[in-house]
MILUMRO-680728 format. One record per residue: residue number from 0; x, y, z of N, C-alpha, C, O in turn. Coordinates in steps of 0.001 Angstrom, whole numbers. Each point is the difference from the previous one (the first is absolute). Layout:
N
- NUM_X_Y_Z_X_Y_Z_X_Y_Z_X_Y_Z
...
//
This chain:
221
- 0_58575_60707_107908_328_471_1401_547_1516_-34_446_492_1036
- 1_-481_193_-2157_459_1385_-68_1562_-37_297_486_1058_401
- 2_319_-2107_-544_1275_-3_200_737_-5_1407_1210_101_203
- 3_-2234_-243_712_301_-25_1387_504_-1361_488_-472_-1015_-511
- 4_1433_929_1501_462_-1336_515_-402_82_1463_126_1001_705
- 5_-613_-2148_-343_-427_-131_1483_907_-950_647_444_-988_-585
- 6_-150_1322_1905_943_-876_822_-794_-346_1179_-872_726_475
- 7_1249_-1974_13_-807_-400_1154_394_711_1265_1193_211_221
- 8_-2095_158_592_159_584_1325_418_-956_1121_-730_-866_482
- 9_2052_1140_-110_614_-1054_1239_-54_798_1194_545_1097_122
- 10_-1204_-1674_731_-69_553_1442_842_-742_863_-238_-1196_167
- 11_1206_1751_413_976_-700_940_-433_308_1442_-64_1148_441
- 12_-222_-2223_243_-414_141_1365_1235_-618_888_482_-1114_-204
- 13_-79_1970_1165_1151_-369_906_-691_-246_1272_-766_817_511
- 14_1078_-2054_26_-359_-302_1428_1196_227_896_1063_-570_-245
- 15_-1197_1350_1233_1042_98_965_-326_-617_1176_-1017_270_640
- 16_1951_-1207_-279_-126_-657_1365_647_842_1043_1146_441_-83
- 17_-1978_-250_1081_384_857_1123_1374_-523_563_246_-1145_379
- 18_554_2183_-404_1341_-409_690_1035_-536_-844_1203_109_241
- 19_-1769_-768_-1370_1068_-789_-914_840_1054_-866_1227_20_-100
- 20_-2156_867_-515_696_935_-861_765_1034_744_999_504_-515
- 21_-1501_-84_1954_890_713_635_1324_-626_426_1022_686_26
- 22_-1022_-1832_270_1319_-816_208_815_253_-1087_1122_469_193
- 23_-1551_-729_-1390_736_-75_-1180_769_1417_-322_1107_128_-522
- 24_-1996_893_975_621_1356_-110_1020_267_1085_677_1027_-41
- 25_-565_-1778_858_1136_278_1217_-759_895_1117_664_496_909
- 26_-1975_-309_-983_-663_775_1020_-652_-629_1080_-654_656_810
- 27_793_-1980_-730_-760_-720_1151_819_174_1212_1190_307_-58
- 28_-1889_-522_1250_331_181_1250_763_-1400_409_-227_-1036_-625
- 29_1142_1092_1715_595_-1246_421_-1007_-955_437_-947_469_631
- 30_977_-1777_-860_-843_-977_542_-55_-44_1431_1043_232_612
- 31_-2092_-492_18_-41_-169_1516_389_-1398_249_-791_-891_-310
- 32_1971_599_859_309_-1326_509_524_206_1407_182_1093_535
- 33_34_-2286_-8_591_69_1446_1329_626_117_342_699_954
- 34_473_-1021_-2097_1360_640_-28_-42_1404_-131_708_696_727
- 35_-1514_-166_-1633_53_1492_-278_-644_726_1278_335_1142_317
- 36_-1200_-1826_331_-594_554_1313_898_74_958_184_1035_641
- 37_544_-2263_-425_1046_-5_890_1100_982_-177_446_605_976
- 38_37_-409_-2241_991_1060_-386_-517_1391_435_757_755_609
- 39_-2074_-380_-916_-403_1268_236_-87_311_1510_324_1066_523
- 40_-817_-2173_102_4_64_1561_1381_431_506_163_982_724
- 41_771_-1744_-1134_1328_54_571_499_1448_-212_438_720_897
- 42_-576_-347_-2365_454_1398_-263_-552_1109_876_689_935_408
- 43_-2025_-1108_-139_-762_1072_769_666_36_1400_249_1055_583
- 44_27_-2308_-78_503_-15_1328_1481_612_-87_364_702_944
- 45_362_-883_-1831_1370_483_-101_-34_1465_-150_798_693_631
- 46_-1743_-130_-1492_-124_1457_-241_-169_650_1412_690_965_330
- 47_-1695_-1561_554_-365_624_1109_1174_-108_1116_114_849_883
- 48_627_-1813_-985_1039_-256_943_1043_1257_-86_592_445_984
- 49_-462_49_-2300_1057_945_-161_-553_1493_676_738_964_204
- 50_-2017_-1003_51_-600_1336_675_48_-118_1330_631_827_657
- 51_-1303_-1894_-51_-221_-193_1461_-797_999_595_-545_807_-754
- 52_366_-711_2064_-780_968_652_632_363_1396_624_-846_639
- 53_-797_2059_-214_631_439_1242_-725_948_750_-890_697_-488
- 54_1294_-652_1798_-639_1194_871_1256_433_928_1007_-669_231
- 55_-1335_1980_246_1008_679_940_-648_322_1205_-1031_673_7
- 56_1588_-1128_1064_-839_155_1411_848_503_992_1222_-75_-128
- 57_-1823_642_1225_564_302_1177_-886_-741_1199_-1210_-153_-168
- 58_1746_-218_1162_-717_-484_1157_636_163_1357_1220_12_160
- 59_-2120_116_829_481_246_1412_-970_-711_870_-1215_118_-156
- 60_1795_-907_1133_-817_-663_987_966_-555_1147_1226_111_-5
- 61_-1955_-691_928_716_-545_1061_30_-1465_67_-1018_-643_-252
- 62_2066_104_560_176_-1453_177_892_-329_1157_1144_440_120
- 63_-1735_-1233_713_624_-340_1350_447_1169_654_1138_30_470
- 64_-1951_1000_-379_316_1278_682_971_916_-737_258_1084_522
- 65_330_-1430_-1737_869_734_-631_-599_821_-1257_-826_-543_-734
- 66_1187_1627_546_-452_740_-1230_586_-317_-1137_1231_20_1
- 67_-1835_-335_-1063_490_-480_-1199_-457_956_-1204_-1167_348_-180
- 68_2242_21_-605_-364_1001_-1066_787_-511_-1133_1219_-152_79
- 69_-2004_-151_-1282_689_-448_-1164_-593_761_-1330_-1166_386_-88
- 70_2082_-249_-844_-434_464_-1343_545_-856_-1101_1153_-426_79
- 71_-1868_172_-1030_640_-916_-1114_-813_-85_-1143_-798_880_-323
- 72_1011_-2054_-371_-910_-144_-1261_-180_-1657_-191_828_-810_417
- 73_-1850_518_-1002_-376_-1383_-176_-191_-147_-1551_-835_695_-580
- 74_1560_-1540_-40_-35_-297_-1365_-422_-1435_-139_492_-859_732
- 75_-1414_564_-1677_-635_-1396_-348_19_-184_-1444_-316_950_-716
- 76_653_-2075_206_-122_-417_-1265_-84_-1628_-222_147_-749_966
- 77_-350_322_-2073_-115_-1458_-298_1281_-287_-744_174_521_-1101
- 78_774_-1355_1657_1238_-326_-393_123_-933_-1009_921_96_-811
- 79_-1812_-1072_754_134_-1052_-991_-1315_-793_-149_-747_-217_954
- 80_494_-239_-2325_-1279_-745_-171_482_-1150_-1061_611_197_-1051
- 81_-1070_-1529_1629_113_-1160_-923_-1323_-653_-130_-800_-49_934
- 82_588_-446_-2091_-1179_-694_-398_348_-1392_-514_722_-124_-989
- 83_-1250_-988_1679_129_-1309_-373_-1424_-529_-213_-711_-208_983
- 84_277_-12_-2196_-1389_-412_-232_-988_1069_539_51_1128_-492
- 85_-871_-1385_1389_-883_888_588_391_464_1371_-774_693_659
- 86_1936_-1048_-215_524_399_1302_839_1120_-204_745_85_-977
- 87_-843_869_1949_748_1236_-13_784_2_1272_-433_-422_1073
- 88_1745_984_-1294_981_110_1095_412_1463_-25_668_457_-928
- 89_-1085_281_1979_350_1496_-7_729_213_1322_-281_-552_1064
- 90_1355_1520_-1307_863_252_1128_-95_1476_131_349_667_-974
- 91_-803_-21_2119_-219_1345_207_949_521_1223_452_-788_831
- 92_-223_2025_-804_857_491_939_-440_1325_607_-496_804_-790
- 93_591_-479_1967_-132_1222_813_1325_408_658_610_-803_706
- 94_-170_2028_-930_1189_488_599_-352_1086_734_-625_932_-505
- 95_1048_-956_1943_-328_1194_866_1520_597_200_876_-719_481
- 96_-656_1869_-818_1266_820_212_-379_1116_979_-861_824_-307
- 97_1524_-793_1526_-402_969_1147_1193_331_695_1095_-550_-117
- 98_-1473_1699_1005_1205_347_950_-822_853_1055_-1134_388_-280
- 99_1718_-109_1475_-736_769_970_495_-107_1372_1225_-12_116
- 100_-1838_-58_807_429_-236_1479_-773_-743_885_-1213_-61_-202
- 101_1739_-548_1203_-667_-837_1055_528_692_1287_1195_22_296
- 102_-2167_531_429_361_807_1196_946_1075_-553_-302_728_-945
- 103_1519_-681_1633_974_1079_-353_1107_-621_-937_1023_628_-274
- 104_-1272_-1841_-182_997_-702_-875_-411_155_-1431_-1161_-168_-374
- 105_2110_480_-376_-250_229_-1360_74_-1446_-723_891_-785_325
- 106_-1765_479_-1228_-36_-1355_-832_454_548_-1360_-586_875_-638
- 107_1619_-1459_313_592_328_-1590_-936_-584_-929_-983_-693_266
- 108_1418_1064_-1396_-749_-539_-1245_-192_-1390_-65_1032_-667_-79
- 109_-2153_42_95_-299_-1401_-39_-968_-463_-1106_-1006_645_-295
- 110_1371_-1826_-314_-786_-519_-955_-486_-1392_268_785_-931_179
- 111_-2186_788_-150_-612_-1320_326_-574_-484_-1185_-601_816_-698
- 112_674_-2080_308_-563_-471_-1164_-985_-1139_224_237_-890_816
- 113_-1354_931_-1556_-987_-1068_235_-277_-567_-1409_-499_659_-912
- 114_886_-1985_829_-70_-697_-1232_-1269_-1007_-36_-50_-837_901
- 115_-662_849_-1574_-1127_-1099_-67_-15_-677_-1342_90_669_-1030
- 116_-196_-1924_1014_-109_-988_-1211_-1253_-678_208_-263_-573_1057
- 117_-616_634_-2173_-1245_-789_97_-79_-962_-1302_668_210_-1012
- 118_-1470_-1173_1149_-163_-1033_-1078_-1330_-453_143_-390_-495_1058
- 119_-476_655_-2246_-1264_-486_-60_-515_-247_-1353_521_582_-952
- 120_-1527_-1420_781_-632_-248_-1272_-1093_941_-268_-946_125_777
- 121_1070_556_-1900_-969_1214_-167_-1206_-638_-801_97_-414_-1155
- 122_-1118_394_1837_-1269_-311_-629_-784_1095_-331_254_1141_388
- 123_-1371_-1495_-1219_-865_1054_-403_-743_593_1237_-148_1220_55
- 124_-267_-1923_818_-627_579_1245_878_889_658_-391_1148_215
- 125_1701_-1563_195_915_731_652_231_1296_-821_55_1080_588
- 126_76_-1159_-1879_176_1346_-807_-1018_859_138_203_1197_198
- 127_-1538_-1777_-299_-1212_844_81_-86_756_1341_-600_1072_80
- 128_1232_-1672_1005_-104_714_1429_1019_988_-37_-136_901_826
- 129_1170_-841_-1613_1133_1028_173_-609_1357_120_-1027_311_-603
- 130_1759_584_1487_-521_1282_216_1150_963_415_1011_-424_560
- 131_-1186_1612_-829_1051_990_290_-426_790_1370_-1103_536_104
- 132_1950_-518_794_-301_657_1266_1173_1029_383_1165_-229_-324
- 133_-1514_1275_973_1097_885_659_-85_-334_1428_-1051_39_639
- 134_2438_-438_-61_-81_-460_1337_1414_382_495_942_164_-775
- 135_-858_-36_2091_1304_234_674_841_-1115_145_-491_-1078_335
- 136_1782_1205_-558_961_-1124_368_5_-296_1407_898_504_674
- 137_-1770_-1252_-111_-217_-256_1487_1203_-313_808_217_466_1118
- 138_629_-1375_-1831_1162_-529_693_962_1159_254_514_176_1105
- 139_-285_617_-2169_1035_1135_73_-612_1180_772_728_631_765
- 140_-2035_-288_-918_-515_1037_608_-1277_-339_830_-1107_387_-372
- 141_1274_-1053_1402_-1197_-603_872_-736_1134_610_588_1044_282
- 142_-1829_-1210_-74_-901_915_711_607_301_1443_435_-905_713
- 143_-440_2098_-381_476_440_1271_1443_627_-130_586_462_978
- 144_-63_-476_-2223_1255_760_-99_7_1327_-522_1026_609_-304
- 145_-2414_-87_187_-246_1370_-443_671_351_-1166_616_1065_-19
- 146_-640_-1867_-1060_720_224_-1258_-741_1101_-739_-1227_78_-57
- 147_2131_809_-532_-595_1002_-821_785_-40_-1247_1222_-149_-6
- 148_-2042_302_-1187_802_-233_-1239_-179_1050_-1038_-1066_616_7
- 149_1901_-350_-834_-146_1111_-932_-847_-406_-1216_-218_-1193_-213
- 150_-194_2015_-470_-1006_-328_-1159_-1484_-86_361_-414_470_1060
- 151_-313_-1021_-1870_-1418_-217_184_-457_-1244_436_-1186_-175_277
- 152_2114_-794_-186_-699_-1419_169_95_-257_1580_-468_-1036_472
- 153_1073_1983_319_3_-219_1321_393_-1391_610_-738_-651_739
- 154_2032_269_-1153_600_-1205_525_-463_-1178_-603_220_-1056_595
- 155_-864_1035_-1739_-643_-1142_-717_908_-211_-1209_553_887_-651
- 156_-490_-2183_459_648_-510_-1334_-1214_-548_-906_-1104_-219_498
- 157_1354_36_-1710_-956_-675_-823_398_-1474_-88_1180_-340_-90
- 158_-2168_-499_119_241_-1341_-45_-1063_-801_-846_-1138_431_-183
- 159_1588_-1609_-311_-942_-974_-524_-321_-865_1013_946_-563_551
- 160_-2219_291_-122_-441_-1016_1037_-227_-1372_-663_-844_-132_-886
- 161_1530_-785_1280_-315_-1455_-518_-781_-616_1113_350_161_1169
- 162_-1389_-858_-1498_-800_-689_1124_-535_-1356_-639_-375_-59_-1171
- 163_372_-945_1979_-461_-1375_-272_-979_-393_1110_-16_576_1087
- 164_-811_-1600_-1418_-888_-553_958_698_-820_1001_-512_-131_1112
- 165_1567_-401_-1380_839_-799_863_1492_340_-12_497_499_-1010
- 166_188_-738_2036_1428_409_151_935_-893_-982_643_-960_426
- 167_-632_1386_-1825_637_-695_-1022_1289_812_-554_824_-488_-773
- 168_-781_1789_1285_1187_691_-477_1226_-253_864_34_419_1157
- 169_1076_-1169_-1755_1094_-203_727_828_1346_120_296_707_-963
- 170_25_-461_2252_653_1216_316_1289_-178_904_4_-640_1051
- 171_1029_1256_-1569_1230_15_852_625_1496_170_334_742_-925
- 172_-259_-489_2227_369_1535_427_1404_-77_511_315_-899_780
- 173_517_1771_-1169_1228_131_537_326_1513_279_-329_881_-794
- 174_957_-648_1902_220_1461_434_1447_-41_675_597_-1030_315
- 175_-171_2257_-162_1251_314_633_-243_1082_1071_864_837_261
- 176_-2102_-878_372_-248_1097_1063_-76_-399_1410_-508_735_846
- 177_1036_-1963_-562_89_-645_1373_1050_831_715_1096_228_-511
- 178_-1485_253_1797_852_764_806_1222_-891_476_-156_-1154_400
- 179_1253_1721_-469_1186_-496_548_468_-1379_-888_698_-905_457
- 180_-1138_955_-1550_308_-1147_-934_369_465_-1356_-867_496_-719
- 181_2088_-620_315_490_458_-1326_-34_-1066_-1068_954_-750_-208
- 182_-2115_710_-475_-245_-1009_-1061_-1472_-325_-256_-871_427_758
- 183_591_-1181_-1823_-1321_-204_-463_-641_-1188_939_645_-946_451
- 184_-1937_1170_-266_-808_-1060_901_-1252_-315_-859_-704_866_-519
- 185_502_-2229_425_-1258_-431_-637_-1052_166_998_-11_-761_968
- 186_-952_1750_-1106_-1134_350_871_-1248_-1130_-127_-640_-426_962
- 187_470_93_-2174_-1073_-787_-295_166_-928_-1142_621_365_-998
- 188_-1146_-1551_1091_178_-861_-1161_-1360_-848_146_-58_-830_907
- 189_-952_997_-1704_-1241_-721_-18_-1034_406_-1005_376_592_-1012
- 190_-1581_-844_1188_-1014_355_-869_-947_969_707_-284_-63_1196
- 191_-198_1014_-2114_-994_1067_401_-1026_116_-943_152_-578_-1077
- 192_-1321_1317_1321_-1180_56_-714_27_1514_-649_-870_301_-817
- 193_1771_537_1153_106_1282_-538_1333_527_-52_865_-384_788
- 194_-637_1309_-1742_1336_580_-159_-119_1488_-762_-828_236_-880
- 195_1664_580_1310_80_1278_-720_1330_280_-748_1110_25_532
- 196_-1400_195_-1920_1230_393_-891_69_1391_-159_-1025_575_-368
- 197_2239_195_618_104_1328_-74_112_353_-1473_806_-621_-694
- 198_-1554_1565_179_120_641_-1330_165_1451_1_-188_672_1014
- 199_565_-146_-2223_399_1257_-30_-1150_1035_-10_159_1125_473
- 200_-1291_-1527_-1009_-1141_837_35_-1203_-736_-280_41_-1202_-264
- 201_-1259_1952_315_-1290_-722_-340_-219_-389_-1342_-692_-986_-252
- 202_1229_1684_-647_82_-291_-1341_764_-1218_-411_-426_-826_-806
- 203_1677_764_1463_865_-1121_-284_-570_-1312_535_146_-1061_-605
- 204_-841_1180_1832_-584_-1094_613_-1127_-446_-831_-195_-1211_-101
- 205_-590_2069_-522_-1198_-315_-807_549_-779_-1130_-564_-1062_-263
- 206_1558_1424_-431_571_-642_-1081_450_-1439_344_-188_-996_-698
- 207_747_1051_1765_541_-1422_432_-1067_-1001_235_125_-1160_-393
- 208_-1300_1637_1105_-1074_-725_144_-599_-466_-1208_-377_-1167_-102
- 209_257_2053_-880_-545_-365_-1245_769_-1216_-657_-577_-978_-476
- 210_1843_1142_503_962_-1048_-614_-116_-1204_678_92_-1040_-651
- 211_-301_998_2007_-79_-1142_837_-1309_-760_-323_1_-1231_-17
- 212_-1069_1920_-228_-1265_-429_-213_53_-743_-1504_-341_-1171_-171
- 213_812_2029_-849_119_-708_-1235_870_-1257_-67_-284_-941_-740
- 214_1415_961_1585_860_-1157_75_-779_-1152_624_80_-1139_-460
- 215_-819_1443_1495_-809_-1111_631_-1041_-619_-734_-195_-1211_106
- 216_-503_1946_-854_-1151_-321_-1019_683_-1033_-945_-457_-1138_-104
- 217_1509_1532_-553_490_-849_-1158_771_-1217_537_81_-1086_-574
- 218_493_1423_1789_919_-1255_610_-845_-1214_574_475_-1114_221
- 219_-1769_1477_-13_-841_-1143_346_-471_-774_-1101_-421_-1139_199
- 220_451_1685_-1444_-648_-740_-1004_1144_-995_-596_-275_-783_-909
//
């Protein structure tokens, strides 16, 4: 054999199970569970609540023969979110801070607060129907008050529109804007088939919708 020594050739074949080796290296993504999706959803709502949305306006109109002129700002945000199973409880708020005059009488700085609390079961169908809209806060700036707003949105706020086929959204509305009454009043307590949640921007609303759809998908399984 000319003094040569031969060694057997050993071929090592490694089979990689997708995801398994990655997880061992600590590079795996967080598993999609209802708990993680719920936490992601709550965090997204909490992040947007710190930003809120606002408009600044002036308005002039006649009411009962009197000239009314006001200027102010409207701020909206989501105050609180709770998740129990597939049920969401969301509290939102609009604050109207204004001053002006009625006829020749000056109206000092006034703050009106509109608090809405909704409760509903988030289904895949409801999540699929979520959409972003730009709309005027009609209760604070109704048509006919000739409101003019600064910026490019022209008196509109950004909202997430929730819609259901039947009135299954439980809604409670509390305000303090009742004339000659100093205190909060429950304006409404019942069920509705649509509701608008104020959000800080289109991008923020899109992120929240994506999180709600992901949560609805895994919550139903």
